[in-house]
Structure formats: structure tokens, C-alpha cells
N, C-alpha and C positions, 0 to 999 in steps of 0.2 A: 443530696449528699450520698456519696458512695457507701458509707458505713450503714445507712438505713436499708440497703439492699440485702443485708444479711440478717437472718432471723435471730441469731444469737446476740447481735448488737442491738436489735430492737428490744430484746428482753433485758439486756444489760442496761440500756438507757432508761427504760421504765423502772427497773429496780433502783437505779441511781437516783432518779427523781424522788421516789418514795423514801429512800434512805435520807436524802437531803432534807426532806420535810420532817421526818419523824425524829431523827437524832437530835437536832437543836430544840425541837418542841419539847422533848423530855429533858434535855440537858439544862434548859433554863431553870427548871425547878431543882435539879441537882446542884447547880451552882448556888442558888439561893440557900440551899440546905447545907452548903459547904461539904458536899459529898461528890466533888468533881471526879474522883477516881472510882466511884461506885461502878460505873460501866466497865472499867478495866477488870474489876473483881468478878463481875458477872460473866464477863467474857472468858475468864479462866474456868469458871464453873461450867459454862456451856460446852467446853471442850469434852467433858464427860458425856454430855448428851450426844454430841457428834459421834464419839466413839461407840456409844451404845446403839446409835442408829445403824452404823456399819455392822456391828456385831449381831444385831437382831434383824438385819435386812429390812429395816423400815426407813422412813424419811429422816435423814439427819437433821433437817430444819425443824420438823415438828418435835423430834426427840430432844433436840437442843433447847427448844422453847420450853418444854415441860421441865427439864432439869434446871434451866436458868431461872424459871419462876420459883421452883422449890428453893434454889440457892438464894434468890433475892429475899424470899420470906425468912429464911434462916438468918440472913444478914440483918434484917430488921429486928428479929427476935434477939440476936446477939447485941444489937445496939441498945435495946431496951433493958436487957437483963445481964449483959456481959460484965458490966462494971469494969474493974481494972484489968480483968483477964480477957476482955473483949477483943483486943488487938491480936492476941495469940490465937484465939479461936478463929478469927477472920483469916489469919495467915494460913492456918491449917486447912481451912475451907478452900482458899484460893489454890494453894499448892496441891491439895488433894484433887481438886477439879482438873488441873493440868495433868497430873499423874494418871488419873482415871481415864482421861481421854486417850493418852498415849497407850496405856495398857489395853483398853478395850479394842482399839482399832488394830492393834497387833494381834489380838486374839481372834479377830474376825477372819473368816475365810478369804484368803488372798489379800488381806489388809496389810498396810505398812504405813510408816509415818508420812510417806509421800502423799497418801490420801488426805492428810490433814492440811496440806499446804494451802489449798484453795479456800479452806475455812479459816485458817489462821491469818492469811494476808489478802484474801479476796482473789477472785478470778472472773474474768469476763466470759470466757468461752464455755465455762461449766455451768452457767446459770440456765437451768432447764425450765420448761413450761410449768412443771410442778412447783419449782422454786418460786416462780413469779406468782402463781396462784396463792401460795402460802404467804409470800411477802405482801401481796395486796390485802389479804384478809387481816394479817397482823397489823399492817400499817393503818388500816381503817380503824381498828381498835385503838391504836395509839392516838390518832387524830381525834377520835371521839372523846377520849378521856382528857387529853391535854387542852383541848379547846372547850369542850362542854363543861368541864369542871375547873376552868382556869382560875376563877375567883377563889374557890375553896382551896385549891392546891397552892395558890400564891399565899393565901393567909396562913396556911399551916407551914409552908416552907419558910416564911418570914419570921413568924413568932408563934410557936406551938402553944405557949401558955395563953396568949391572947385569944388564939383560935379556940382553945378549949373553953375559955370563959364565955365566948360567944355561942357555944353550943355545938360547934362542929365536931364530928367524930374523928378526932385527930389520929388515932391509931389506925383506923380503917383507911383514912386518906393516905397515911404514910405507907401502909401496905400496898395500896393501889399504885402509888408512885413507884414503889420498888418493883412491883409486877410489870408496870408499864415500861420501866427501864429494862427489865429482863426481856420483854418482848421486842423492844427496840434493838437490843444487842443482836438478837437472832435475825431480825429484819436486815440488819446491816452487814452480817458476817459474810454474805456471798459477794458483796461489792467491796467493802473496806477490809474485812477480816476481823476476827475476834480480838486480836492483839492490838488493833489500831482504832477500833470503833469508839473508844472513850474520847479520843481527840476530836472526832466529829460531833460528839455530844457536847463538848465543853468549849472548844476554841471558837466556833462561830458565835456563841453567846458572848464570850469575852471580847471578840472583835466588834460585835454590835454595840456592846456597852461603851465602847470608845466614842461613839457618836450620839447615842440616844440617852434619854433620861427616863422615859415612861416605860412601864412594863410591857404595855401593848405594842409600842413601837419596837422595843428591843426584841420581842417575840417575832414580829414580822420580819425585821431586818436579819435576825439570826437565821430564820428559815430561808430567806432569800439567799444569804451567803451559803448556806448548806446546799441548796439546789445548784447554785452557780459552780461551786467547787466540785461537787460530785459529777455534774455533767461535764465540766471542764476536764476533770481528771480521767473520766471514762473515755472521752474523745481523744485526749492526749495519749492515753494508754494504747488505744487502737492504732493511731498513726505512728507513734514512736516506739511501740513494742516495749513498754516499761510496765512495771507492776501497778495495777490500778489503785490498790489500797495505799501504797506509799505515795503515789502521785497525788491522790486526793488529800492526804494529810499534809503534804508539803505545800500544796496550793492553799489549804486552810490556814496554815501558819503564815504563809506569805500574805494572805488577806489581812490577818491580824496585824502584821507588821506595817503594812501600807496604811490601814485605817488608824493605827496608833500614831503614825507620823502625821497624817492629815488632821487628826483630832487634837494634836498638841496646841496649836494656836487657839483653837476653840476653847480648850480647857483653861488656857491662860486668861482669855477674855471673861469666861465665867467666873474665875477666881477673883479677877479685878472687880467685876460687877458685884459679887457677893461681899467683897471687902468694902466697897463703896456703900452698899446698902446697910451693912452693919455699922459703919461709921456714921451714917445718917440716922441711925436709930430705928430702922425698919424692923418689924417682927421677924425674928429668925425662923427659918423653916429648914427642915431636912427632908430629903426624899429617899425613898427606898425603891430602886428600880423605877423612879419617876412617879411613884404614887405618893403625893405630898402628905407628910405627917407632921403636924405642928409640934414643935418642941414644947415640953412642959415648962 
């Protein structure tokens, strides 16, 4: 393939694969926690890190990672203690993050809002070797957490009270999920962009849920969709000269629509089978992401 002859495309494709793996891997837990827009909020906060990176002449990726982690921890603390004022505090955090990014990058020597574009919406040609090294390290951390602690994270995401009764460190695991989400945002910002990364964390999971019932299968299918759309969007962006972030998100939404249409007959058959089983007096069961839980 012609595009593999170029070093910048090799870097972009590698970054795309890593983003396609990590974003849905974290997103599945955020969907379970009903925090689908958490990635979007972290992306706003990470803008301050990007601006600080330019201002201090350091790596914007690593600086954005540090700031995003701090922001994610603050978001969790607000969720625990914010009570009725929590939404106002979160709004100030998100908008302050955006404003801080714009301010810092304009204060940087030779800086302007144009420097933010590749971080806000993604850019293929600007993914450097240093970026790839950072993305590889951060992606390794995300995969280690989301796969290695999948049972604990699933339990906490599904029912915090039950997880607490079983002895799991609920708050520590919630913080770890938030930190992992922050790391994922910075992994994805060079390919998808800070303003669009949340879609890649959530929509592949929603698409996979149209066809799957078990948590494990949903996880695998969501990651497969993530990899397919990031690679497809990256290749399309190269040949058609269109923005990579927007292309990837539109492909992701397209995949959701297609799978929803394909899953409709399957859902009807499942509903008829469930109705028939209930009419026959079979023990009713419910499932949470496919993990069977008998009704009381």
C-alpha cells in the first residue's frame, strides 16, 4: 500500500490502532456507570495541559496527561462530595479547562489558536515519534487496567453498594477508572482530537450492545469496532484529504446505525422468546451486560 511508504502514515496508523483499542476498553465502564460524557469533560480540561505544554516548551501530550489526571480526580471528588452544587462545579471545571488552554497557548512564544487545532480535532501529519512513544506507554497502562481488573471494575460500575459489601475498594477503583479515562483521552487526542474523543469511547460500546449480551463479548466487539473505524477513518483521511477525527466519528456513528438495523430482527426474536418463556412459567432472569443475575 502506498500510504505505508510514508513514515508519518506508519505512525498515524499505529496510533489509530492503539486509540481504537483503548477508547472502547475504557468507554464500556463509563457507559455502565452512566458517565458517557466524562471523556468529553476530561477533554476540555486536557486543553489546559496542551496550552501549558506549549508555554513551558515541554511535551503537550505528557502535560495534557498530567492535567487530565488531576481533572479526572477532581471530577470524582466532586461526584462524591458535590451534592446539589456538583453540576455547577463541573461546568466551571470544564469551561475553565477550555479557557486555560486558549490562554496559555496564546501566552506561549509564537503560540496561537492555530496550534490547538491538531489537538482539538486530530491530525495525521503531526503525529511525531515522540507522540507515538507516549501513546504506546499510555495505551499499555490502559489495557493493563481495563483487562487485568475487568471483574472488579465491572462490579463497581454495575453496583457500587454490592461491590462495597463484597469488600472491594470502591473509591480506589472509581479513581482508577477516572484516571484511566483521562489517560485514554490524551492517547486519542492526536488521532481523534480532544473534542471528539468521547464519541469513540461511547459509540462503539453502544454499537456492540446492539448485538451482544455478555460483558466479555461486548468488550471484544466494541474494541473490534474501535479498531476498524479508526483504521478506516485514518486511511480515508489520507486518500480523500478530509479531517481524521471527524471521519472516524462519522464512521463510528455509521457502524452504530448499521448494527442497530441488523439487530432489530434479533431483538424481536429475543422478545418473543422471553415472552414465551414467561408464559410457560420459566424462572425469569435478567442480565446486566450479559452477566446473568437471577431476579429476587
